[in-house]
MDAnalysis code that builds the backbone (N, CA, C; Angstrom):
import MDAnalysis as mda
import numpy as np

u = mda.Universe.empty(447, n_residues=149, atom_resindex=np.repeat(np.arange(149), 3), trajectory=True)
u.add_TopologyAttr("name", ["N", "CA", "C"] * 149)
u.add_TopologyAttr("resid", np.arange(1, 150))
u.add_TopologyAttr("resname", ["UNK", "UNK", "UNK", "UNK", "UNK", "UNK", "UNK", "UNK", "UNK", "UNK", "UNK", "UNK", "UNK", "UNK", "UNK", "UNK", "UNK", "UNK", "UNK", "UNK", "UNK", "UNK", "UNK", "UNK", "UNK", "UNK", "UNK", "UNK", "UNK", "UNK", "UNK", "UNK", "UNK", "UNK", "UNK", "UNK", "UNK", "UNK", "UNK", "UNK", "UNK", "UNK", "UNK", "UNK", "UNK", "UNK", "UNK", "UNK", "UNK", "UNK", "UNK", "UNK", "UNK", "UNK", "UNK", "UNK", "UNK", "UNK", "UNK", "UNK", "UNK", "UNK", "UNK", "UNK", "UNK", "UNK", "UNK", "UNK", "UNK", "UNK", "UNK", "UNK", "UNK", "UNK", "UNK", "UNK", "UNK", "UNK", "UNK", "UNK", "UNK", "UNK", "UNK", "UNK", "UNK", "UNK", "UNK", "UNK", "UNK", "UNK", "UNK", "UNK", "UNK", "UNK", "UNK", "UNK", "UNK", "UNK", "UNK", "UNK", "UNK", "UNK", "UNK", "UNK", "UNK", "UNK", "UNK", "UNK", "UNK", "UNK", "UNK", "UNK", "UNK", "UNK", "UNK", "UNK", "UNK", "UNK", "UNK", "UNK", "UNK", "UNK", "UNK", "UNK", "UNK", "UNK", "UNK", "UNK", "UNK", "UNK", "UNK", "UNK", "UNK", "UNK", "UNK", "UNK", "UNK", "UNK", "UNK", "UNK", "UNK", "UNK", "UNK", "UNK", "UNK", "UNK", "UNK", "UNK", "UNK"])
u.atoms.positions = np.array([
    [9.616, -13.467, -29.957],
    [10.237, -12.164, -29.957],
    [9.452, -11.184, -29.097],
    [8.103, -11.294, -29.172],
    [7.268, -10.411, -28.369],
    [7.513, -10.616, -26.878],
    [7.679, -11.863, -26.483],
    [7.912, -12.175, -25.067],
    [9.205, -11.547, -24.570],
    [10.237, -11.646, -25.361],
    [11.519, -11.057, -24.967],
    [11.367, -9.557, -24.805],
    [10.686, -8.910, -25.737],
    [10.453, -7.461, -25.649],
    [9.688, -7.090, -24.385],
    [8.675, -7.874, -24.051],
    [7.895, -7.603, -22.845],
    [8.736, -7.813, -21.589],
    [9.566, -8.849, -21.606],
    [10.431, -9.112, -20.442],
    [11.441, -7.985, -20.260],
    [12.050, -7.572, -21.352],
    [13.025, -6.481, -21.278],
    [12.339, -5.214, -20.762],
    [11.163, -4.914, -21.281],
    [10.429, -3.737, -20.828],
    [10.087, -3.855, -19.344],
    [9.693, -5.053, -18.917],
    [9.367, -5.262, -17.502],
    [10.566, -5.077, -16.600],
    [11.707, -5.617, -17.024],
    [12.934, -5.484, -16.237],
    [13.349, -4.019, -16.164],
    [13.319, -3.328, -17.294],
    [13.695, -1.905, -17.303],
    [12.750, -1.071, -16.444],
    [11.472, -1.381, -16.496],
    [10.513, -0.670, -15.657],
    [10.770, -0.902, -14.174],
    [11.059, -2.149, -13.818],
    [11.362, -2.467, -12.413],
    [12.629, -1.768, -11.953],
    [13.648, -1.748, -12.807],
    [14.885, -1.046, -12.453],
    [14.641, 0.442, -12.262],
    [13.820, 1.022, -13.120],
    [13.492, 2.448, -12.983],
    [12.791, 2.742, -11.671],
    [11.839, 1.907, -11.299],
    [11.126, 2.096, -10.029],
    [12.069, 1.894, -8.846],
    [12.950, 0.900, -8.918],
    [13.887, 0.644, -7.818],
    [14.826, 1.817, -7.641],
    [15.300, 2.401, -8.735],
    [16.211, 3.536, -8.598],
    [15.503, 4.727, -7.971],
    [14.217, 4.915, -8.253],
    [13.475, 6.014, -7.637],
    [13.344, 5.791, -6.138],
    [13.158, 4.557, -5.712],
    [13.016, 4.261, -4.292],
    [14.326, 4.428, -3.544],
    [15.447, 4.129, -4.167],
    [16.743, 4.161, -3.509],
    [17.302, 5.577, -3.393],
    [17.012, 6.448, -4.342],
    [17.655, 7.757, -4.367],
    [17.137, 8.716, -3.312],
    [16.001, 8.496, -2.725],
    [15.500, 9.407, -1.703],
    [14.998, 10.696, -2.316],
    [15.223, 11.812, -1.640],
    [14.741, 13.104, -2.080],
    [15.444, 13.525, -3.357],
    [14.678, 13.886, -4.358],
    [15.266, 14.319, -5.623],
    [15.851, 15.719, -5.469],
    [17.009, 15.912, -6.074],
    [17.647, 17.216, -6.064],
    [18.206, 17.466, -7.452],
    [18.256, 18.735, -7.840],
    [18.729, 19.082, -9.172],
    [20.210, 18.775, -9.329],
    [20.580, 18.284, -10.519],
    [21.980, 17.982, -10.794],
    [22.846, 19.231, -10.808],
    [22.241, 20.380, -11.087],
    [23.007, 21.619, -11.139],
    [22.888, 22.430, -9.850],
    [22.348, 21.838, -8.798],
    [22.292, 22.457, -7.484],
    [21.081, 23.342, -7.309],
    [20.898, 23.856, -6.151],
    [21.681, 23.515, -4.964],
    [21.333, 22.127, -4.424],
    [22.267, 21.586, -3.656],
    [22.058, 20.316, -2.958],
    [21.768, 20.669, -1.507],
    [20.634, 20.240, -0.995],
    [20.214, 20.521, 0.374],
    [20.360, 19.270, 1.237],
    [20.738, 19.456, 2.493],
    [20.852, 18.340, 3.426],
    [20.940, 18.879, 4.845],
    [20.748, 18.005, 5.833],
    [20.954, 18.389, 7.226],
    [21.813, 17.355, 7.912],
    [22.589, 17.833, 8.877],
    [23.491, 16.963, 9.633],
    [23.853, 17.640, 10.940],
    [23.666, 16.952, 12.027],
    [24.138, 17.414, 13.322],
    [23.742, 18.827, 13.707],
    [22.517, 19.214, 13.479],
    [22.068, 20.556, 13.859],
    [22.343, 21.621, 12.806],
    [22.750, 21.227, 11.617],
    [23.001, 22.165, 10.524],
    [22.126, 21.799, 9.332],
    [21.420, 22.798, 8.789],
    [20.664, 22.639, 7.553],
    [21.440, 23.401, 6.495],
    [21.960, 22.676, 5.498],
    [22.927, 23.258, 4.564],
    [22.468, 23.175, 3.115],
    [23.082, 24.032, 2.297],
    [22.905, 24.004, 0.851],
    [24.264, 24.242, 0.211],
    [24.568, 23.470, -0.825],
    [25.767, 23.692, -1.630],
    [25.276, 24.103, -3.015],
    [25.741, 25.252, -3.494],
    [25.298, 25.807, -4.763],
    [26.266, 25.449, -5.891],
    [25.827, 25.625, -7.123],
    [26.604, 25.235, -8.301],
    [27.938, 25.958, -8.409],
    [28.089, 27.131, -7.786],
    [29.372, 27.857, -7.832],
    [30.303, 27.463, -6.684],
    [29.912, 26.464, -5.884],
    [30.735, 26.012, -4.765],
    [30.464, 26.735, -3.459],
    [29.554, 27.690, -3.461],
    [29.174, 28.375, -2.223],
    [28.444, 27.388, -1.315],
    [28.812, 27.418, -0.025],
    [28.181, 26.565, 0.978],
    [27.578, 27.467, 2.048],
    [26.342, 27.205, 2.396],
    [25.708, 27.935, 3.489],
    [24.980, 26.965, 4.389],
    [25.072, 27.179, 5.703],
    [24.405, 26.307, 6.664],
    [23.709, 27.137, 7.727],
    [22.438, 26.848, 7.958],
    [21.692, 27.416, 9.079],
    [21.890, 26.486, 10.272],
    [22.029, 27.057, 11.470],
    [22.110, 26.233, 12.670],
    [20.720, 26.123, 13.279],
    [20.465, 25.025, 13.975],
    [19.151, 24.853, 14.592],
    [19.025, 25.638, 15.894],
    [20.157, 26.088, 16.431],
    [20.148, 26.945, 17.618],
    [21.397, 27.824, 17.577],
    [21.388, 28.954, 18.272],
    [22.582, 29.815, 18.284],
    [23.821, 29.018, 18.703],
    [24.899, 29.214, 17.948],
    [26.115, 28.433, 18.132],
    [27.311, 29.362, 18.271],
    [28.243, 28.984, 19.143],
    [29.459, 29.788, 19.332],
    [30.389, 29.614, 18.136],
    [31.039, 30.708, 17.739],
    [32.007, 30.701, 16.644],
    [33.321, 31.253, 17.165],
    [34.400, 30.509, 16.930],
    [35.725, 30.986, 17.326],
    [36.629, 31.079, 16.106],
    [37.369, 32.173, 16.048],
    [38.422, 32.356, 15.056],
    [39.739, 32.402, 15.813],
    [40.798, 31.864, 15.237],
    [42.101, 31.883, 15.903],
    [42.641, 33.307, 16.037],
    [42.158, 34.230, 15.213],
    [42.661, 35.605, 15.234],
    [41.815, 36.552, 16.078],
    [40.752, 36.049, 16.725],
    [39.925, 36.879, 17.607],
    [40.016, 36.374, 19.041],
    [40.134, 37.271, 20.014],
    [40.236, 36.840, 21.414],
    [38.879, 36.578, 22.086],
    [37.787, 36.580, 21.310],
    [36.453, 36.378, 21.882],
    [35.626, 35.516, 20.936],
    [34.515, 34.992, 21.460],
    [33.603, 34.160, 20.674],
    [32.430, 34.992, 20.172],
    [31.899, 34.624, 19.029],
    [30.680, 35.221, 18.491],
    [29.570, 34.184, 18.605],
    [28.342, 34.620, 18.635],
    [27.208, 33.704, 18.581],
    [26.541, 33.893, 17.231],
    [26.378, 32.782, 16.490],
    [25.874, 32.866, 15.124],
    [24.728, 31.890, 14.900],
    [23.969, 32.146, 13.837],
    [22.878, 31.264, 13.437],
    [23.100, 30.643, 12.068],
    [24.186, 31.045, 11.381],
    [24.509, 30.447, 10.098],
    [25.974, 30.671, 9.760],
    [26.488, 29.800, 8.892],
    [27.867, 29.917, 8.404],
    [27.848, 29.836, 6.881],
    [28.760, 30.603, 6.263],
    [28.811, 30.669, 4.809],
    [30.262, 30.626, 4.350],
    [30.498, 29.921, 3.265],
    [31.765, 29.998, 2.539],
    [31.374, 30.450, 1.138],
    [31.651, 31.711, 0.822],
    [31.215, 32.240, -0.469],
    [32.295, 32.973, -1.258],
    [33.447, 33.226, -0.645],
    [34.543, 33.933, -1.311],
    [35.866, 33.273, -0.946],
    [36.759, 33.099, -1.911],
    [38.052, 32.495, -1.582],
    [38.955, 33.422, -0.769],
    [38.672, 34.717, -0.747],
    [39.509, 35.665, -0.011],
    [38.966, 35.977, 1.381],
    [37.839, 35.371, 1.755],
    [37.266, 35.549, 3.098],
    [37.300, 34.223, 3.846],
    [37.518, 34.245, 5.151],
    [37.347, 32.985, 5.893],
    [35.866, 32.598, 5.900],
    [35.585, 31.374, 6.260],
    [34.191, 30.992, 6.483],
    [33.636, 31.974, 7.496],
    [32.426, 32.452, 7.266],
    [31.929, 33.540, 8.106],
    [30.418, 33.457, 8.303],
    [29.931, 34.098, 9.350],
    [28.486, 34.169, 9.548],
    [27.916, 35.312, 8.721],
    [26.648, 35.237, 8.455],
    [25.903, 36.389, 7.976],
    [24.815, 36.603, 9.012],
    [24.383, 37.773, 9.122],
    [23.439, 38.089, 10.201],
    [22.086, 38.507, 9.642],
    [21.664, 37.847, 8.563],
    [20.354, 38.142, 8.008],
    [19.282, 37.376, 8.779],
    [18.053, 37.788, 8.601],
    [16.961, 37.087, 9.282],
    [16.519, 35.907, 8.427],
    [15.951, 34.932, 9.034],
    [15.446, 33.780, 8.304],
    [16.454, 32.658, 8.202],
    [16.059, 31.635, 7.465],
    [16.885, 30.456, 7.274],
    [17.024, 30.218, 5.774],
    [17.959, 30.875, 5.167],
    [18.141, 30.850, 3.708],
    [18.548, 29.486, 3.176],
    [19.135, 28.634, 3.999],
    [19.684, 27.366, 3.521],
    [18.840, 26.168, 3.925],
    [17.631, 26.437, 4.405],
    [16.728, 25.380, 4.855],
    [15.463, 25.391, 4.017],
    [15.112, 24.240, 3.472],
    [13.878, 24.104, 2.703],
    [12.675, 24.131, 3.639],
    [11.519, 24.579, 3.152],
    [10.305, 24.486, 3.977],
    [10.095, 23.026, 4.388],
    [9.905, 22.779, 5.641],
    [9.746, 21.414, 6.142],
    [11.065, 20.743, 6.493],
    [12.201, 21.426, 6.237],
    [13.511, 20.881, 6.598],
    [14.217, 20.214, 5.428],
    [15.506, 20.119, 5.533],
    [16.331, 19.499, 4.505],
    [16.413, 17.992, 4.718],
    [16.650, 17.232, 3.638],
    [16.803, 15.782, 3.797],
    [18.050, 15.446, 4.611],
    [17.990, 14.344, 5.325],
    [19.109, 13.890, 6.144],
    [20.301, 13.584, 5.243],
    [21.517, 13.887, 5.696],
    [22.737, 13.704, 4.905],
    [22.867, 12.274, 4.379],
    [22.441, 11.283, 5.143],
    [22.536, 9.887, 4.687],
    [21.684, 9.618, 3.456],
    [20.641, 10.415, 3.242],
    [19.757, 10.211, 2.096],
    [20.291, 10.842, 0.816],
    [21.255, 11.744, 0.913],
    [21.772, 12.432, -0.281],
    [23.292, 12.354, -0.386],
    [23.931, 11.596, 0.480],
    [25.394, 11.525, 0.518],
    [25.958, 11.069, -0.822],
    [27.200, 11.493, -1.079],
    [27.896, 11.015, -2.271],
    [28.938, 9.973, -1.899],
    [29.183, 9.765, -0.609],
    [30.131, 8.750, -0.174],
    [30.185, 8.650, 1.334],
    [31.005, 7.715, 1.790],
    [31.225, 7.525, 3.217],
    [32.708, 7.685, 3.509],
    [33.030, 8.540, 4.485],
    [34.408, 8.746, 4.897],
    [34.743, 7.865, 6.090],
    [35.863, 8.146, 6.721],
    [36.310, 7.363, 7.872],
    [35.329, 7.435, 9.040],
    [34.641, 8.583, 9.205],
    [33.785, 8.770, 10.376],
    [32.306, 8.886, 10.049],
    [31.967, 8.992, 8.780],
    [30.561, 9.125, 8.434],
    [30.366, 9.596, 7.010],
    [29.133, 9.946, 6.666],
    [28.815, 10.324, 5.296],
    [29.377, 11.696, 4.924],
    [29.569, 11.882, 3.621],
    [29.958, 13.202, 3.112],
    [29.201, 13.492, 1.826],
    [29.165, 14.780, 1.496],
    [28.583, 15.251, 0.241],
    [29.639, 16.091, -0.447],
    [29.906, 15.770, -1.706],
    [30.784, 16.585, -2.544],
    [29.963, 17.082, -3.719],
    [30.053, 18.387, -3.960],
    [29.332, 18.981, -5.079],
    [30.000, 20.306, -5.412],
    [30.239, 20.556, -6.674],
    [30.762, 21.829, -7.173],
    [32.062, 22.250, -6.479],
    [32.894, 21.286, -6.133],
    [34.168, 21.586, -5.487],
    [34.077, 21.777, -3.986],
    [32.893, 21.657, -3.419],
    [32.695, 21.785, -1.966],
    [32.517, 20.394, -1.369],
    [32.875, 20.279, -0.096],
    [32.697, 19.006, 0.621],
    [32.244, 19.302, 2.044],
    [31.161, 18.670, 2.451],
    [30.682, 18.736, 3.825],
    [30.631, 17.302, 4.334],
    [31.061, 17.109, 5.595],
    [31.133, 15.742, 6.091],
    [30.954, 15.642, 7.590],
    [30.413, 14.508, 7.981],
    [30.337, 14.162, 9.390],
    [31.708, 13.657, 9.800],
    [32.113, 13.985, 11.020],
    [33.454, 13.625, 11.452],
    [33.485, 12.892, 12.772],
    [34.659, 12.866, 13.357],
    [34.956, 12.163, 14.584],
    [34.085, 12.653, 15.741],
    [33.495, 11.745, 16.477],
    [32.668, 12.031, 17.668],
    [31.580, 13.068, 17.408],
    [30.926, 12.997, 16.262],
    [29.798, 13.869, 15.986],
    [30.160, 15.239, 15.458],
    [31.403, 15.450, 15.100],
    [31.756, 16.746, 14.508],
    [31.189, 16.817, 13.097],
    [31.099, 18.028, 12.580],
    [30.588, 18.266, 11.231],
    [31.293, 19.479, 10.677],
    [31.604, 19.463, 9.393],
    [32.270, 20.617, 8.811],
    [32.144, 20.664, 7.305],
    [32.492, 21.821, 6.753],
    [32.437, 22.038, 5.313],
    [33.707, 22.738, 4.847],
    [34.108, 22.432, 3.603],
    [35.258, 23.066, 2.965],
    [34.886, 23.432, 1.543],
    [35.320, 24.603, 1.118],
    [35.119, 25.040, -0.254],
    [35.963, 26.272, -0.501],
    [36.339, 26.490, -1.728],
    [37.063, 27.701, -2.131],
    [38.317, 27.947, -1.291],
    [38.948, 26.875, -0.809],
    [40.148, 27.001, 0.006],
    [39.892, 27.410, 1.446],
    [38.648, 27.407, 1.865],
    [38.245, 27.799, 3.226],
    [37.458, 26.666, 3.865],
    [37.277, 26.738, 5.182],
    [36.501, 25.702, 5.837],
    [36.159, 26.047, 7.267],
    [35.298, 25.236, 7.843],
    [34.926, 25.346, 9.251],
    [34.544, 23.956, 9.754],
    [34.668, 23.783, 11.061],
    [34.297, 22.531, 11.714],
    [33.548, 22.859, 12.997],
    [32.491, 22.114, 13.250],
    [31.715, 22.278, 14.485],
    [31.893, 21.029, 15.337],
    [32.178, 21.252, 16.618],
    [32.300, 20.153, 17.564],
    [31.897, 20.642, 18.938],
    [31.071, 19.896, 19.602],
    [30.679, 20.174, 20.978],
    [30.127, 21.591, 21.159],
    [29.297, 22.029, 20.218],
    [28.625, 23.323, 20.348],
    [29.442, 24.537, 19.949],
    [30.614, 24.339, 19.352],
    [31.462, 25.469, 18.925],
    [31.920, 25.234, 17.491],
    [31.827, 26.278, 16.693],
    [32.327, 26.261, 15.322],
    [33.706, 26.884, 15.320],
    [34.669, 26.236, 14.695],
    [36.023, 26.790, 14.522],
    [36.226, 27.054, 13.049],
    [36.630, 28.293, 12.752],
    [36.851, 28.661, 11.344],
    [38.204, 29.330, 11.195],
])
């Protein structure tokens, strides 16, 4: 009986260690979930708010504006606002030392690449290196150096 107990304990211990090795960077179950993908360092919060810092100034186009804006971050925080930039200083959605790669924290794989779903928000890698996020009935997609919202 003692041997069986020791074997069971050994197997459970090995499984515990293996799960720690496979999960990558630990993140809280209640958020925020941090990750980076294609030049974006993002966080998804428990209320479904999504914010992403860009690694370099990026063009933003809206279908209702006849000109482009240059932005350093995108946010989806209100269901009555389109995805929008904020113009604060700093990188609010990037952890010190950078966010973990999306492949290390993904919740699934889509047709074109990994995605993360959390708190009703979804961010995913797309066709030919595009990347985008959706939440609160709003969204944006980045492709070839331009964000469309």
